[in-house]
VEXDREN-2710 file (C-alpha; in Angstrom, 1 decimal):
% VEXDREN-2710
k/r/px/py/pz
1/MET/12.6/9.3/-50.1
2/GLU/14.0/11.5/-47.4
3/LEU/12.2/14.7/-46.7
4/GLY/14.2/17.7/-45.4
5/ILE/14.6/21.4/-45.2
6/GLY/17.2/23.7/-46.6
7/MET/17.8/27.3/-45.5
8/PHE/20.2/30.1/-46.4
9/GLY/19.7/32.0/-43.1
10/ASP/17.9/34.9/-44.8
11/LEU/17.6/38.0/-42.7
12/ASN/14.3/39.8/-42.5
13/VAL/14.5/43.1/-44.3
14/LYS/11.8/45.7/-43.5
15/PRO/10.3/47.9/-46.2
16/ASN/12.4/50.8/-44.8
17/GLY/15.6/48.8/-45.4
18/GLU/16.2/47.9/-41.8
19/ILE/17.8/44.5/-41.6
20/GLN/17.2/42.0/-38.8
21/ALA/20.1/41.5/-36.3
22/THR/22.3/38.6/-37.2
23/GLY/22.4/37.2/-33.6
24/GLU/18.6/37.2/-33.4
25/ARG/18.3/35.2/-36.7
26/LEU/21.0/32.7/-35.6
27/LYS/19.2/32.0/-32.3
28/GLU/16.0/31.5/-34.3
29/LEU/17.7/29.0/-36.6
30/ILE/18.6/26.8/-33.7
31/GLU/15.0/26.8/-32.4
32/GLU/13.8/25.9/-35.9
33/ILE/16.3/23.0/-36.3
34/LYS/15.2/21.7/-33.0
35/LEU/11.6/21.7/-34.1
36/MET/12.5/19.9/-37.3
37/ASP/14.1/17.2/-35.2
38/GLU/11.1/16.9/-32.9
39/THR/8.6/16.7/-35.9
40/GLY/10.6/14.0/-37.7
41/ILE/12.2/15.9/-40.6
42/ASP/14.9/13.7/-42.1
43/PHE/17.6/16.3/-42.8
44/TYR/18.6/19.9/-42.5
45/GLY/20.9/22.0/-44.7
46/ILE/22.2/25.5/-44.2
47/GLY/24.0/27.6/-46.9
48/GLU/27.2/29.6/-46.9
49/HIS/27.0/33.3/-47.9
50/HIS/29.0/36.4/-47.5
51/ARG/26.3/39.0/-48.0
52/ALA/24.4/41.6/-45.9
53/ASP/21.1/39.8/-46.4
54/TYR/22.2/36.4/-45.0
55/ALA/23.2/35.5/-41.4
56/VAL/25.4/32.5/-42.1
57/SER/28.9/32.6/-43.5
58/SER/30.1/29.3/-41.7
59/PRO/27.5/26.5/-41.9
60/GLU/29.7/24.3/-39.8
61/ILE/29.3/26.5/-36.7
62/ILE/25.5/26.5/-37.0
63/LEU/25.5/22.7/-37.5
64/ALA/27.8/22.1/-34.5
65/ALA/25.4/24.1/-32.3
66/ALA/22.4/22.2/-33.7
67/ALA/24.2/18.9/-33.0
68/THR/23.9/19.5/-29.3
69/VAL/20.2/20.1/-29.3
70/THR/19.0/17.4/-31.7
71/ARG/18.9/13.6/-31.6
72/ARG/18.2/12.2/-35.1
73/ILE/18.0/14.7/-37.9
74/LYS/20.9/14.7/-40.4
75/LEU/22.8/18.0/-40.4
76/GLY/24.6/19.3/-43.5
77/SER/25.6/22.3/-45.5
78/ALA/23.5/23.6/-48.4
79/VAL/26.1/24.4/-49.7
80/SER/29.7/24.8/-48.6
81/VAL/31.5/26.8/-51.3
82/LEU/34.2/24.3/-51.9
83/SER/36.0/26.4/-54.6
84/SER/37.0/29.1/-52.1
85/SER/37.5/26.8/-49.1
86/ASP/40.4/24.6/-48.0
87/PRO/39.3/20.9/-48.4
88/VAL/41.5/19.8/-45.4
89/LYS/39.9/22.3/-43.0
90/LEU/36.4/21.7/-44.4
91/TYR/36.7/18.0/-43.9
92/GLN/38.1/18.5/-40.3
93/SER/35.2/20.8/-39.4
94/PHE/32.5/18.4/-40.7
95/ALA/34.2/15.3/-39.3
96/THR/34.0/17.1/-35.9
97/ILE/30.3/17.7/-36.4
98/ASP/30.0/14.1/-37.3
99/GLN/31.6/13.1/-34.0
100/LEU/29.5/15.5/-32.0
101/SER/26.3/14.2/-33.6
102/ASN/27.1/10.5/-33.6
103/GLY/27.4/10.2/-37.4
104/ARG/24.7/12.7/-38.6
105/ALA/26.8/15.2/-40.4
106/GLU/26.8/15.7/-44.2
107/LEU/28.8/18.1/-46.4
108/MET/27.2/19.4/-49.6
109/ALA/29.9/20.9/-51.9
110/GLY/29.1/23.5/-54.5
111/ARG/30.6/26.4/-56.4
112/GLY/28.1/28.8/-54.9
113/SER/25.4/30.8/-56.6
114/PHE/27.1/34.1/-55.4
115/ILE/30.7/35.1/-56.0
116/GLU/31.6/37.1/-52.9
117/SER/33.7/34.4/-51.3
118/TYR/36.2/34.3/-54.2
119/PRO/37.8/37.8/-53.7
120/LEU/37.2/37.5/-50.0
121/PHE/39.5/34.5/-49.7
122/GLY/41.9/35.5/-52.5
123/TYR/40.7/33.4/-55.4
124/ASN/40.4/34.4/-59.1
125/LEU/37.0/33.9/-60.8
126/ASP/38.9/32.9/-63.9
127/ASP/39.7/29.7/-62.1
128/TYR/36.0/29.0/-61.3
129/ASP/35.8/25.5/-62.8
130/ASP/39.4/24.4/-62.1
131/LEU/39.2/25.4/-58.4
132/PHE/36.1/23.2/-57.9
133/GLU/37.5/20.2/-59.8
134/GLU/40.8/20.2/-58.0
135/LYS/39.3/20.7/-54.5
136/LEU/36.6/18.1/-55.0
137/ASP/39.2/15.6/-55.9
138/LEU/41.3/16.4/-52.8
139/LEU/38.2/16.3/-50.6
140/GLN/37.3/12.9/-52.0
141/GLN/40.8/11.6/-51.3
142/ILE/40.7/12.9/-47.7
143/ASN/37.4/11.1/-47.2
144/GLN/38.8/7.9/-48.4
145/THR/42.3/7.9/-46.9
146/GLN/43.7/9.1/-43.5
147/ARG/47.2/9.9/-44.8
148/ILE/47.4/12.0/-47.9
149/THR/50.2/12.7/-50.4
150/TRP/48.9/15.2/-52.9
151/LYS/49.9/18.0/-55.1
152/GLY/47.8/20.5/-57.0
153/LYS/47.7/24.0/-58.4
154/PHE/45.8/26.0/-55.8
155/ARG/47.0/24.7/-52.5
156/PRO/50.4/23.7/-51.0
157/PRO/51.2/20.0/-51.4
158/LEU/50.6/17.4/-48.7
159/ASN/53.3/14.8/-48.0
160/ASN/52.1/11.7/-46.1
161/GLN/49.9/14.1/-44.0
162/LEU/47.6/12.6/-41.4
163/ILE/44.1/14.3/-41.6
164/LEU/42.3/14.3/-38.2
165/PRO/39.8/14.0/-36.8
166/ARG/38.1/11.4/-38.9
167/ALA/34.4/11.1/-39.4
168/VAL/32.4/8.4/-37.6
169/HIS/33.1/5.1/-39.4
170/ASP/35.9/6.9/-41.2
171/HIS/33.4/8.1/-43.9
172/LEU/31.7/11.5/-44.3
173/ASN/28.6/11.7/-46.4
174/ILE/29.4/14.2/-49.3
175/TRP/26.8/15.5/-51.8
176/VAL/27.3/17.8/-54.8
177/ALA/25.0/20.6/-55.5
178/VAL/24.4/21.4/-59.2
179/GLY/22.4/23.8/-61.3
180/GLY/21.6/22.9/-64.8
181/THR/24.8/22.1/-66.6
182/PRO/25.8/18.7/-68.1
183/GLU/29.4/19.3/-67.0
184/SER/28.4/19.4/-63.4
185/VAL/26.4/16.2/-63.8
186/VAL/29.4/14.4/-65.4
187/ARG/31.7/15.5/-62.6
188/ALA/29.4/14.2/-59.9
189/ALA/28.8/10.9/-61.7
190/ARG/32.5/10.4/-62.2
191/HIS/33.1/10.7/-58.5
192/GLY/30.1/8.6/-57.6
193/LEU/28.7/11.3/-55.4
194/PRO/25.0/12.0/-54.7
195/VAL/23.6/15.0/-56.5
196/MET/21.2/17.7/-55.4
197/PHE/19.6/19.6/-58.2
198/ALA/18.5/23.2/-57.5
199/ILE/15.2/23.7/-59.3
200/ILE/14.4/27.4/-58.7
201/GLY/12.8/28.4/-62.0
202/GLY/10.8/27.2/-64.9
203/ASP/9.0/23.9/-65.4
204/PRO/10.7/21.1/-63.3
205/SER/10.1/18.6/-66.1
206/GLN/12.7/20.3/-68.1
207/PHE/15.3/18.8/-65.7
208/ALA/14.3/15.2/-66.6
209/PRO/17.0/14.7/-69.2
210/LEU/19.7/15.8/-66.7
211/PHE/18.4/13.3/-64.1
212/LYS/18.4/10.6/-66.7
213/TYR/21.9/11.6/-67.9
214/TYR/23.3/11.5/-64.3
215/LYS/21.9/8.0/-63.7
216/GLU/23.3/6.7/-67.0
217/LEU/26.7/8.1/-66.3
218/TYR/26.7/6.9/-62.7
219/GLN/26.2/3.4/-64.0
220/GLU/28.7/3.8/-66.8
221/PHE/31.4/4.8/-64.3
222/GLY/30.8/1.5/-62.5
223/HIS/29.3/2.8/-59.3
224/ASP/27.1/0.7/-57.1
225/MET/23.4/1.5/-57.9
226/LYS/22.5/0.6/-54.3
227/LYS/24.3/3.8/-53.3
228/PHE/22.6/5.9/-55.9
229/LYS/21.1/9.1/-54.4
230/VAL/19.5/12.1/-56.1
231/GLY/17.5/15.0/-54.8
232/VAL/15.9/18.3/-55.6
233/HIS/16.0/21.6/-53.7
234/MET/12.9/23.8/-54.3
235/HIS/11.6/27.0/-52.8
236/SER/8.8/26.1/-50.5
237/PHE/6.5/27.5/-47.8
238/PHE/3.5/25.9/-46.1
239/GLY/0.3/27.2/-44.4
240/GLU/-3.2/26.2/-43.5
241/ASP/-4.9/28.1/-46.3
242/SER/-3.3/28.1/-49.7
243/GLN/-4.2/31.5/-51.0
244/GLN/-3.7/33.3/-47.6
245/THR/-0.2/31.7/-47.3
246/ALA/0.7/32.7/-50.8
247/ASP/-0.5/36.2/-50.5
248/ALA/1.2/36.8/-47.1
249/TYR/4.5/35.3/-48.4
250/TYR/4.6/37.1/-51.8
251/PRO/6.0/40.5/-50.6
252/LEU/8.9/38.9/-48.8
253/TYR/9.7/36.5/-51.7
254/SER/9.5/39.1/-54.4
255/ALA/11.6/41.5/-52.4
256/GLN/14.4/38.9/-52.1
257/MET/14.1/38.0/-55.8
258/ASN/14.6/41.7/-56.6
259/ARG/17.5/42.1/-54.2
260/VAL/19.3/39.2/-55.9
261/GLY/18.1/40.2/-59.4
262/SER/19.4/43.8/-59.1
263/SER/23.0/42.5/-59.1
264/ARG/22.3/40.2/-62.0
265/GLY/20.4/42.4/-64.4
266/TRP/17.0/40.6/-63.9
267/PRO/13.8/42.5/-64.6
268/PRO/11.6/43.3/-61.6
269/TYR/9.8/40.2/-60.2
270/GLN/6.1/40.0/-61.1
271/LYS/3.1/38.5/-59.4
272/LYS/2.4/36.5/-62.6
273/GLN/5.8/34.7/-62.3
274/TYR/4.9/33.8/-58.7
275/GLU/1.5/32.4/-59.7
276/ILE/3.0/30.4/-62.6
277/GLY/5.6/29.1/-60.2
278/ARG/2.9/27.9/-57.8
279/SER/0.9/26.2/-60.5
280/ALA/1.0/22.4/-61.1
281/LYS/3.9/22.6/-63.5
282/GLY/5.8/25.3/-61.7
283/HIS/8.9/25.4/-59.5
284/LEU/7.4/26.8/-56.3
285/ILE/5.7/24.7/-53.6
286/ILE/3.9/27.4/-51.7
287/GLY/0.5/26.7/-50.3
288/ASP/-1.4/24.2/-48.2
289/VAL/-0.9/20.6/-47.2
290/ASN/-2.6/18.9/-50.2
291/GLN/-0.9/21.1/-52.7
292/ALA/2.5/20.3/-51.2
293/ILE/1.8/16.6/-51.0
294/ASP/0.7/16.4/-54.7
295/LYS/3.7/18.4/-55.9
296/ILE/6.3/16.5/-53.9
297/LEU/4.9/13.2/-55.1
298/HIS/5.0/14.5/-58.6
299/MET/8.7/15.4/-58.3
300/HIS/9.3/11.9/-57.0
301/GLU/7.5/10.4/-60.0
302/LEU/9.3/12.7/-62.4
303/PHE/12.8/12.1/-61.2
304/GLY/13.0/9.0/-59.1
305/LEU/14.1/11.0/-56.1
306/THR/15.7/9.7/-53.0
307/ARG/15.6/13.1/-51.3
308/PHE/13.4/16.2/-51.4
309/SER/14.6/19.5/-49.8
310/ALA/12.2/22.3/-49.1
311/HIS/14.1/25.6/-49.2
312/MET/11.9/27.4/-46.7
313/ASP/13.4/30.8/-45.6
314/VAL/13.7/32.8/-48.9
315/GLY/13.2/36.5/-48.1
316/GLY/13.4/36.1/-44.4
317/PRO/9.8/35.2/-43.2
318/SER/9.1/35.7/-39.6
319/HIS/10.3/33.1/-37.1
320/ALA/6.7/32.4/-36.0
321/SER/5.6/31.7/-39.6
322/LEU/8.7/29.5/-40.2
323/MET/7.9/27.5/-37.1
324/LYS/4.4/27.0/-38.3
325/SER/5.6/26.0/-41.8
326/ILE/8.0/23.5/-40.3
327/GLU/5.3/22.0/-38.0
328/ILE/2.9/21.6/-41.0
329/TYR/5.7/20.0/-43.1
330/GLY/6.8/17.6/-40.3
331/THR/3.4/16.6/-38.9
332/LYS/1.0/16.8/-41.9
333/ILE/2.9/16.7/-45.2
334/ALA/5.8/14.4/-44.6
335/PRO/3.8/11.6/-43.0
336/LYS/1.3/11.5/-45.9
337/VAL/4.0/11.6/-48.5
338/ARG/5.8/8.7/-46.8
339/ALA/2.5/6.8/-46.6
340/GLU/1.8/7.3/-50.3
341/LEU/5.3/6.1/-51.3
342/LEU/4.9/3.0/-49.1
343/GLY/1.7/2.2/-51.0
END
């Protein structure tokens, strides 16, 4: 099982509402990715957002910069909002990163958990599902064929068009991010694409039927089980002392939950939700080394994972605390998880 880190590039927001400078956070991200590479983290993913509380609107730019200061870590998006992007340009950007990094680039396609990109780039939310379906199909064709003849509803047609540059080995690793809908699982299985499930609430075991459904469909569609990949993305943060880590992180985490929730009609985030989430059957992996190891191994046992992604910057924790969390994950948690899985 691969062990990696996902981030959204959250900006630190002070109690008085002052927001961290974007440039400062971007420079911090590069230092953090470099440390991930040095400590043996398998992959890194950065999200695309178009909001005041996030620093990154173009994951590919961050990943291109990271490619020049890393040697082995896989570099991907988490996610690229495919529905409001041009698949041709998106493929070209990630193929360029793949060339820069000697084949370490990945693209994770999703519809996005926020909707700002749709009006920003001139798309109608009424086309939410159709946009993703059509663009995923085109992206897949581009990844499989250098010359494309294609016609769709939301983009000008392509007539024997050569798409360059090509990814290393003429193949780009593409994942699909899904929430909790069977329709998303069917789509990914039909295309034979790896799936990353975002488990950011409730009891993770409730997702077990979706994992089972995806695996069954993947086989039914005739795909090679040797290429089967499935992962989870979970809010995580690590420290030396479990309670001290949780207590220090709670104000930042709850503030971000409330910023997001205010636009979605959620009630104020409560400490009880946080503690339930941190419990053995919860969706949060926030605490010390042993807690993290136990919970990650439990996720592997529950779902048969090939990948675990720790989403580590929710709420914009300080750069120093993120560097410490990354160091603990890479040097103490990941080696023990790998050892346990090897038996």
